[in-house]
N, C-alpha and C positions, 0 to 999 in steps of 0.2 A: 336739215329739214324735218320739222315735226309732223305728226300724223295729220293734223288739219291741213297743213301745206301740201302733204302728199295726196290727200283727197282732192284738193283743189287742182293739183297737177293732172289728175285723171278726169277732171270735169265736174266734180261734185263740190258744191258750196256748203260750208258749215255755218249755220246760223245758231243763235242762242235763244232757246225758248224760255226767256225770263227777262223781266225788266222791273226796275224800281229806281226811286230817287237815289237810294243809297248806292246802287250799282254805278250810277252816273257820276255822283259827286265824290265817291271814294276813290275813283280811278279804276274800279274793277272792269267796267265796260271797255275803257281804253286799253287795259291790259289784255283783255280777250281779243280785241281787234288786232293788237300787236302779235298775238299768237296765231291769228289766222281766221278768227270769226269775222264773217263778212255780212251779217244781217242779224236782226232781232225780231222775234215774234212775241206778242203778248195776247192775253185773253182775259175775260172777266175774273177767272179764278186766280190768275197770277196777280192782278191788281188788288183783288180782295185780300190776298195774303200780304201783299206789300203795304197796303194802306192801313189795314187793321192790325197788323202784326207788331206794331211798334209806334214810335213817336216821330218817325222821319218826316211826316207830312204835317206835323202840328204847327210849325211856324207859318206855312202857307195857309193852313186852315184858320189860324188866328187872324191873318190879314184879310180874309173874306168874311169873317163872322158878321160884321155890321152891314153887309150888303143885302141881307135878306133874300138870298138866292134860294130857289127851289133846290131840292137835294140832288137831282140829276145834273143841274147846272154846276152845283158845287163840286160834284164828282169830276166833271169835265175840267173845272178850274184846277183840280189837283193833277189830273192825268195828262191832259194835253201838253203841259210844259215838259213832262217827261218824254213824251213821244217826240216833241220838237227838238229837245236837247239831244236825244239819242240819234235822231236823224242828222243833226248837225255834226255829231261825232263821227257818224258813218258817211258823211258827205264826201270826204276824200276817197273812200272806197268806191262810192258811186261814180265819181269822176274818173278814177283810175281804171275801172272796169267798163267804162262807157255805158253805164246804166244797167249792167247785168246784175250787180250786187250792190250792197250798201243801203238796204231798205230796212225800215222798221214798220211793223204792222199794228194797226189799231182796229178792234172789232166794233161793229155797229151794236147798238143796244140789242141784246139777244131776244128780247121780247118782240122784236120786229121780224123774227125769222119767217113768220107766216103772212107777212104783209109786204107785197112787192113794192107798192108805191111809197110806203113809209120808209122802207129800206133804201130806196133810191134817194129820197129826200135827205135822209140822215147821212148817207155816204157822201152825197154831194156837199152837204154842209161841212162835214168834218174835213174832207179833203181840201175845201177852199179855206177853211179856218187855219189849218196847219200850214198850207201854202208852201209846201216843199215837194220837189219832184221825186224824192226818194222815200215817200210814204205809201204804204199799201193800206187800203181799207178792207177789212175782212168781212166777207159776206158768206153766210152758210149755204151749203149746197142742198137746199130744200127745193121742193117743187116751185114754191113762190120765189125762191132766191135766184133760180135760173134766169127768168126774164129780167130781173134786176141786174144781174151780172152783165147780160148782153147790153142793156141800156147804159150802164155806167161805163163799160169799155167803149161804147159808142160815143161817149162824151170825153174820152181820153183820161178817165180816172183809173189809176192803178188799183187792181183788185187782187187780193189774196182770197181765193175761194177756199173756205174751210169746211171741216166736217164731211169730207168725202170718204165713204167706206166701201162703195161698190164700183166695179168696173162699169156697170150700166150707167150709174149716175156720172161717173167720170167722163163717159162719152158725151153726155149732155153738157157738161161743163166745158169741154173742149169746143163743142159746137157753138155754145153761147159766146165763147171768146172770139172765135173766128167770125161769127155773124156780127159781133160788136165791132171788130176791126173793120169789117166791110163798111159798116155804117159810118165809122169815124173817117175812113179813107174817102168815102163818097162825099163827106161834108168838108173835105179839104184838110183834115187833120194830119199831123205829122206822125206817122206810125212809129218812128223811132222813139217817140216821147211817151208811149204807153207800154206798161208792163203788167204781167200777171203771173202768179204761180197758182198751182192747184194742190191744196194740202190734203194729201191722202193719208188717213189715219191708220196706224199699223197695229201697235201692240194690243189695243182694245179688242181687235178681232180675235186674237188668240185667247185673250182673257175670257171672253164670253163663250167661244166655241169649246175651249178646254173645260169650262164649267159644265157645259151641256154634255160633253163626252164623259166627264166624271159621273154625271147623273146616270148615263147609260151603263157605265161600268158597274155602278152600284146595283143596277137592275139586272145585271148578268150578261151584258153585251161585251164582246171582245173589242177593245179599243187600242190594242198594242200598236205602237208606231204612228199613232194619229195625233198625239198631243204636240202642240207647238208648230204645226205645219201650215196652218191656214193663212196667217197674216203675211208671211213672206211670199207665199205662192200667189196670194191675191195681189200684192204689190207688184210682183214680177209681171203678171198678166196685164196690170194697168200700164206698166212701162212699155210693154209690147204695143199696146194701143197708142201710146204717146208717139212711139217711133212711126207707127203706121200712119198717123194723122199728120205729123209735122215734118217727117223726113222722107216721105215717099210722094209719088205723084198725087196731086189733089188740089183742092181749091185754096189751100194755104200758100201754094207756090207763088201765085201772083202777088199776094200780100207780102211775102218775104222779099220779093223782088223790089217792093216799094219800101222796104226797111222794117217790116214787122218782125217782132221777136217771137220765138216759140214760148208757149206757156209751160214753164218747167214744172214737172212733178216735184212736190215738196213732201218729204216723208215726215209726218208729224206723229206725236204720241210714240216716241222712239225709246222711252225709258223701259227697262225690262221689269215687268210687274211680278213675274214668277221667279223667285230666287233660285229655282232649279235650272234656269236658263242662263246662258252667258250674259253678262251685263252690257255687252256690246252686240247682242244678237241682232238688233234692228238697225245697226250700223253696218256690221260686217257683210250681211247678206243683201244689202241694198245700195252698194256702191256702183255708180255709173255716170256717164257723161250727161250733161244737161239736167242734172238733178240737184235738189237741195235737201239737206237733212237738218232739221231744226231740233237741237238737243237741249234738254234741261241740264242744269249745271253738273249733276252727278254723272250723267252719260257723257257729257263733254270731257269731264276729268278722266273717265275710264277710257275714252277714245284716244285722248292724248297719250295715255299710259300704254295701252295695249290693243287699240282698235285695229281692225283690218283696213287695208288701203288698196287692195286689188279689186279690179272691176268684177262684180259678181251679179249685177242686176239682170243681165241678159243670159246668164248661165242656166242651162237645163230648164228651158221653158216647158218641154214635154213633161219633165218631172213635176213642175208646178201644176200643170193641168191634171196630171195623174193624181196628185195629192188632193186636189179639190174633188176629183171624181171619187176617190176613196172615201172622203168625208161624206159626200152625198150618199154613197152606198151604206154608210153607217147611220144614215138618217139625219144628217146635218143639212138643214136648209139654209144655204148661204144668204139668199135674198132676205129671208126672215131675220137672220142675224144682223145683216147690215141695215135693214130698215129699223130694227130695234135700236141699234147703236146710234143712228141718226137722231131719232127721237130723244134718246137718253142724253146725247151730246148737247142738243139744244137746251134740254131741260137743266142739265148740269150747269151750263154757262148762265142760264137765267137765274138759277138758284144762287150761284155765286154772286151775281150782280145784285140780287135782292138782299143777300146777306151783307154785302158791302154797303149798300145804301142804308140798311138798318143800323149797322155799326157806325157808319158815318153820322147818321142822325143822332145817335146816342152820344158820340164823341163831341159833336157840335153843342149839344145841350150841356154836357159837362164843362166844356171850355167856356161857354157863355156864363154858366153859374160861377165859375172861378173868377171871371172877369168883372163880376159885379162888385 
């Protein structure tokens, strides 16, 4: 039994945070599935690198050159087949796990993050066009995204709620999921058919807080023992809220009796950015039942080689609370940090999306010139 399978045995699913046409057609994704990967996540940055980083998409691009498509539609003509093909490869996992795993995620246009109605329309359209039960549509956890999440779950659309950084926002995400389920149930929907995960971003919290701590150190403050504490502590407290909402007495109980699934926490941004930290830091300390860890390829490789597989997510919650209290005493405003990270996350995905469209426009022009 390899480490991915050991994680699965204690209730944690491992997904791969990467997708490209080359992964699918080279057999790499099938190999990862054989190793124990049971899902795939994508985002605009991942597709920007995949589409503009080589010629893997040129054949398909050639086929649509004469259709005079707008550039966003052309982007979808390149990306949606990858999502569909990955979902088809993962469909046996979906069937084997009774719909717990086997999903692939596609993000709505990041420029819609502040527009509830446009997000709903886009997610609805993409989910219908892909027409597969094991697809998640990713919606960011912005103030405008919360009502969109509730509405989409209320229609039975699978949602991966992305860019969650704070426990406070995570509470809103769980509430939106439950209220959406209530709406779907009331409308006669089959609760066993709708799924959701809540993507709680991890390493970026340490990256920003460590930067702020280092600035304080340079100004003469004592920061000994505070570096690298925030992200895992924040995630542990989020998991405690998950247990509180979905596994204790509350209004989710009646929904569960009708077949509703819990909205699993998904640990995202789990590559280690600081080389001084272990390369599986955001795997080893976040192992627990009813969770997902979506890992970029380098983290996946490290986990297979030497990652921890013991349950750690519910270990020493008092220590996690104490760590955040110590950071607050040192002048770290966690809310300000997570608010900044949310804004930066939306902006980063929008920037990648714009870079992708610009590069795709340039590549289309080059290919048209060559075809003359």
